[in-house]
C-alpha positions, -999 to +999 in steps of 0.1 A: +741+181+464+747+155+443+762+128+466+733+108+491+727+099+522+730+065+535+695+058+538+701+060+499+724+038+484+734+014+513+733-021+511+707-041+502+698-016+472+737-018+455+728-052+462+697-049+438+712-031+415+735-058+414+707-086+408+696-067+387+726-066+360+740-098+373+700-115+358+710-090+323+738-115+315+755-088+289+787-095+278+810-064+275+790-037+297+808-014+320+787+007+347+788+048+358+778+060+392+763+087+387+751+091+425+782+096+449+809+106+428+825+072+424+817+074+386+836+037+380+815+021+409+843+006+426+821-007+454+795-023+425+824-035+409+838-056+431+800-072+445+796-084+405+831-093+403+823-117+433+785-128+416+812-139+381+799-115+363+825-093+368+826-058+341+852-047+318+877-031+333+880+007+343+904+019+311+887-002+295+851+023+287+856+025+252+855-009+240+822-010+257+791-023+241+763-016+269+769+010+300+749+005+332+746+037+347+728+047+386+716+080+386+691+100+398+698+123+367+674+114+336+689+100+316+690+126+285+711+150+309+735+119+309+738+116+279+741+146+267+766+160+292+807+157+294+816+121+317+840+109+297+830+064+304+796+078+287+809+101+263+833+071+244+811+054+234+782+077+222+765+078+208+746+057+225+706+047+232+683+036+263+679-001+270+658-007+296+653+013+331+647-002+362+629+022+393+658+016+422+648+033+450+624+069+459+647+092+426+675+069+419+668+049+386+696+027+367+698+027+332+709+007+304+723+020+273+738+004+243+766+023+220+749+030+188+776+017+154+786+054+137+783+034+101 
């Protein structure tokens, strides 16, 4: 299945992802969890809010400029998929990628202007 054990996705790993997002200082960003089934990344969202780098709300995906996506899947598969949180800002381009742990990656994508 696509879900992870506690060994793969644990508090220190989530803190590492939080630290990367905080260090980027992006505005108009949102989060997509393609690892655990919590697509809107509520746990990471709470940690970021406590850290003062609050993402856009869960109903604001269509207004996001950036998405941080964490997954074991290749980014091309995520972008070409039908996940609403990603589809509503397509087209997007990959800006950055971080290896987090084992086969888990964090991706930063940006909305591409349609004009």
